[in-house]
N, C-alpha and C positions, 0 to 999 in steps of 0.2 A: 664616020664611025658610028657603029651600027648597037642601037641600045638591046638591053639586056630584053628579052621577052617574055607578055605583061602580065606583072605578077603585083599579085590588089596588093598598094600598102599596108592593109593589117593582113594580107598572107606570105609573108616575108620567115622562112623559116628552115633553117639551115636545109636541112638536105636538100629545098628548093634556092638553095644561094650555091651548095657543092652542086647541082646540078647546071646552073649559068652557068656556072667560072668550071666543071669539065668542059662544059664548048665553046667556051672561049678560049680556056686552054690548045686542044684537038681544033681547031681554025686555023689556031697559029697565031687570034688575035692576043694572048697575054703570056707570057711563060710564067712556066711553073716559077722559075725561078725572085720574078716582084713582088713586092708588097703585096699586101695584101689591097689598099691604101688603092694602088692604080687604078682595081678594080668601081671608083667612082665614077672612073669616067665615063662609064657601058650603064649607068644607071643610073635615072633619074634623078636630083637632090633631095626629095620633098622625102622618097624611097630608098633612096642613101641612104636616108635616119634610120629609119628602119633598121633597115639594115647591122647598120653600127651596129644598136643598139643588139641586136640580134647575135650576130658577133659577136658584142666584150660578153653577153652570158652565158654565152659558150663559149670563154677561157680564148681566144684567137684575141691576140694585137695585131694595131694594124699594120706594123711593120712586119708581121707573122711574113713569110717570103708565105704568094698563092698551094703550093705543096703539100704544107700542113692544111691549108682546107681543105683538099684533093681529099688526104687521107691514101692510102693501101690501091696500087692500081697497080690491074694483072696487065703483059706481056705478050701476044702470043708467037712474036719471031725473033728473040732474043739468041 
């Protein structure tokens, strides 16, 4: 399994997390309906602690679905 791309421990922002999660969803690695805590499989442990703090500070619960983190998505082929 591939880990998320190189974000330094000090560089975890909610926008960086959203970008990485969007990439994982687009690849089909993670489902939109899985809980956010599923992402811990793709983030190294030390970085996960920072990511978890960032999520909590932005009012996300680890049991929330990944789609909540992604926000609005645009569809081109409806």
